[in-house]
C-alpha positions in Angstrom: -10.4 -36.9 5.4 -7.9 -34.4 6.0 -6.0 -32.1 3.6 -3.1 -34.5 2.9 -5.3 -37.5 2.4 -7.6 -35.7 0.1 -4.5 -34.5 -2.1 -3.3 -38.2 -2.3 -6.8 -39.2 -3.5 -6.8 -36.4 -5.9 -3.5 -37.5 -7.4 -5.0 -41.0 -7.5 -7.9 -39.7 -9.4 -5.7 -37.8 -12.0 -3.3 -40.9 -12.5 -6.6 -42.5 -14.1 -8.0 -39.7 -15.9 -5.1 -37.5 -16.6 -7.2 -34.5 -15.9 -10.4 -33.3 -14.1 -12.3 -30.2 -13.5 -12.3 -28.3 -10.1 -16.1 -28.6 -9.8 -16.0 -32.3 -10.4 -13.3 -32.8 -7.7 -15.4 -30.7 -5.5 -18.4 -32.8 -6.1 -16.4 -36.2 -5.8 -14.6 -35.3 -2.4 -17.7 -33.2 -1.0 -15.9 -30.2 -0.2 -15.9 -26.6 -1.7 -14.4 -25.5 -4.9 -12.4 -23.0 -2.7 -10.8 -26.1 -0.7 -10.1 -28.1 -3.9 -8.3 -25.1 -5.3 -6.1 -24.9 -2.1 -5.3 -28.7 -2.5 -4.3 -28.1 -6.2 -2.3 -25.1 -5.2 -0.1 -27.2 -2.8 0.0 -30.2 -5.4 1.2 -27.6 -8.2 3.9 -26.2 -5.9 5.2 -29.6 -5.3 5.5 -30.1 -9.1 2.6 -32.9 -9.4 -0.1 -31.0 -11.3 -0.7 -28.1 -13.6 -4.0 -25.7 -13.1 -5.6 -24.4 -16.0 -8.9 -22.2 -16.1 -11.1 -24.5 -13.8 -9.4 -27.6 -14.3 -6.1 -29.5 -13.6 -3.9 -31.9 -15.2 -1.3 -34.4 -14.1 2.0 -33.1 -14.8 4.9 -35.6 -15.5 8.2 -34.0 -14.7 11.5 -34.7 -12.8 9.9 -33.3 -9.5 7.7 -36.5 -9.5 10.2 -38.9 -7.7 10.6 -42.7 -8.5 8.6 -43.8 -5.5 5.4 -41.6 -6.7 5.7 -42.7 -10.2 6.0 -46.4 -9.6 2.6 -46.4 -7.9 0.7 -44.6 -10.8 -1.3 -46.9 -13.1 0.3 -50.0 -11.2 -2.1 -52.6 -12.9 -1.4 -51.3 -16.4 2.4 -51.3 -15.8 2.2 -54.9 -14.3 0.2 -56.2 -17.3 2.5 -54.4 -19.8 5.5 -56.0 -18.1 4.0 -59.4 -18.3 3.4 -58.8 -22.1 6.9 -57.7 -22.6 8.3 -60.9 -21.2 7.3 -62.5 -24.7 10.1 -60.5 -26.2 12.7 -62.1 -24.1 14.6 -65.2 -24.9 17.3 -67.0 -22.6 20.6 -65.5 -23.3 19.5 -62.0 -24.1 21.3 -58.9 -23.1 19.0 -56.1 -22.5 19.1 -52.5 -21.7 16.5 -51.4 -18.9 15.8 -47.6 -18.6 15.1 -45.8 -15.5 11.4 -45.9 -15.4 8.7 -47.2 -13.2 7.4 -49.4 -16.0 11.0 -51.0 -16.5 11.1 -51.5 -12.8 7.8 -53.7 -12.9 9.4 -55.4 -16.0 12.5 -56.2 -13.9 10.7 -57.8 -11.2 9.3 -60.3 -13.7 12.6 -60.5 -15.7 14.5 -61.7 -12.7 12.8 -65.0 -12.9 14.3 -65.8 -16.4 17.9 -67.5 -16.3 20.9 -66.4 -18.4 19.9 -62.9 -18.9 22.4 -59.9 -18.9 20.8 -56.7 -17.6 22.3 -53.3 -18.3 20.7 -50.5 -16.6 21.3 -46.9 -15.0 18.5 -47.3 -12.4 19.3 -47.8 -8.8 15.9 -49.5 -8.2 16.6 -52.0 -10.8 20.0 -52.6 -9.2 18.2 -53.6 -6.2 16.1 -56.1 -8.0 19.1 -57.6 -9.4 21.7 -57.4 -6.9 21.3 -61.1 -5.9 20.7 -62.5 -9.4 22.8 -65.5 -9.6 21.5 -66.8 -13.0 22.8 -64.1 -15.3 24.5 -60.9 -15.0 23.9 -57.3 -14.1 26.1 -54.4 -15.6 25.5 -51.1 -13.8 25.9 -47.8 -15.7 27.6 -45.1 -13.5 27.4 -41.4 -14.0 25.9 -38.4 -12.2 22.9 -39.2 -9.9 19.6 -37.9 -10.6 17.9 -38.1 -7.2 14.4 -37.8 -8.5 14.5 -40.7 -10.9 17.3 -42.4 -8.8 19.2 -43.2 -12.0 22.7 -42.3 -13.3 22.7 -39.8 -16.3 25.3 -37.5 -18.1 28.4 -37.9 -20.5 30.1 -40.5 -18.3 27.0 -42.8 -18.6 26.4 -42.2 -22.2 29.9 -43.0 -23.0 29.7 -46.3 -21.4 26.5 -47.2 -23.2 27.9 -46.3 -26.7 30.8 -48.9 -25.9 28.2 -51.8 -25.1 26.1 -53.8 -27.2 22.8 -55.5 -26.3 20.2 -57.6 -28.2 17.4 -55.5 -26.9 16.5 -52.0 -25.4 13.5 -51.8 -23.3 12.4 -48.0 -23.4 9.5 -46.2 -21.4 9.3 -42.9 -22.8 7.2 -40.1 -21.1 5.4 -39.6 -24.4 4.8 -41.3 -27.8 3.7 -38.9 -30.7 3.4 -39.8 -34.4 7.0 -38.1 -34.9 8.5 -40.2 -32.2 9.3 -40.7 -28.5 9.8 -37.9 -26.0 11.0 -37.4 -22.5 10.9 -34.8 -19.8 14.5 -34.2 -19.3 17.5 -33.7 -21.9 19.9 -35.7 -20.1 17.2 -38.6 -19.6 16.2 -38.4 -23.2 19.9 -38.7 -24.1 20.5 -41.7 -22.2 17.6 -43.4 -23.8 18.8 -42.6 -27.2 22.1 -44.2 -26.5 20.5 -47.4 -25.3 18.3 -47.5 -28.6 21.5 -47.0 -30.7 23.3 -49.7 -28.8 20.8 -52.3 -29.1 19.7 -54.6 -31.9 16.0 -54.2 -31.2 14.1 -51.4 -29.4 10.8 -52.4 -27.5 8.8 -49.4 -26.1 6.8 -50.1 -23.0 4.0 -47.4 -22.6 0.5 -47.3 -21.1 -2.4 -45.7 -22.7 -1.7 -42.3 -21.0 1.6 -41.7 -23.0 0.1 -41.6 -26.4 -0.5 -38.1 -27.8 1.0 -36.1 -24.6 2.1 -33.0 -26.2 3.2 -31.5 -23.1 6.6 -33.4 -23.1 9.4 -31.4 -24.6 12.5 -33.4 -25.4 12.7 -35.8 -28.4 14.4 -39.1 -27.8 14.3 -40.8 -31.4 11.7 -41.2 -34.2 9.8 -44.2 -34.6 12.1 -45.5 -37.3 14.2 -47.2 -34.7 11.3 -48.9 -32.9 10.6 -52.5 -33.3 7.8 -53.3 -31.1 5.5 -51.2 -28.9 3.8 -53.1 -25.7 0.7 -51.3 -24.3 -2.5 -51.7 -22.3 -4.9 -50.2 -24.7 -5.3 -49.9 -28.5 -3.9 -46.7 -29.7 -5.8 -44.2 -32.1 -6.0 -44.9 -35.8 -3.3 -42.6 -36.5 -0.7 -44.6 -34.3 -2.2 -47.9 -35.9 -1.2 -46.6 -39.5 2.1 -45.4 -38.3 3.1 -48.5 -36.7 2.0 -50.6 -39.9 4.0 -48.2 -42.0 7.0 -48.6 -39.9 6.4 -52.3 -39.5 6.4 -51.9 -35.8 4.9 -54.8 -33.9 2.1 -53.9 -31.6 1.5 -56.1 -28.3 -1.6 -55.7 -26.2 -1.4 -56.4 -22.4 -4.0 -58.8 -21.4 -6.8 -57.5 -19.2 -7.5 -59.4 -16.0 -10.3 -61.7 -16.1 -13.7 -60.5 -15.1 -14.8 -61.6 -11.6 -18.3 -63.1 -11.3 -19.7 -61.7 -8.0 -23.1 -63.2 -8.2 
């Protein structure tokens, strides 16, 4: 295994665990800790990870482009997308944010007729560009090459002039005090979508809960109607959801395969 292959495998490991120790990575990949540190230095320079005192964490930021993030935790995102379909009714108008989870949701949503999709995401445009059974409304603005989405005041103004039944939002973090994002402009777009929708459904895999490293607030939980996730969150979140009357939908796990 060469250095590039090993670095990709390290990222795969961190996608599942969120963090790991240098010593454990050294053992897993059967190379010296010096070699692992060299790999992590490269990944840190690319903005993928952050090194901390003999350990490393996966770093979510704008340097991680859409093509990379769409591959992370794919199985969880697909299951979350499938569960979120239960929130859709024929005739709905929906905001879809520029996230890899919303992209997976869009792949399944396109099979439903008579839906109006409103998004600032170029990858979602690609999914719906030949959609004949409903409508696609694209939100223009300043291009963010990393997320392949349009952001900024022009995009926000258009969203504020629209009204949709539902907004499907996938933040970078869910904390007891609300939803958070990596970038100020991205958080502002998501806030506009929430304000312009009758209902807000949050799509979030288990890694999003309690991620204190994400800086920018999107909104409080007061404006969230449902959360779709792949694992039961901690007791603090369950109490908060009950208090706020937020519906919790758990994605079904794949059936176990009997290999005997």
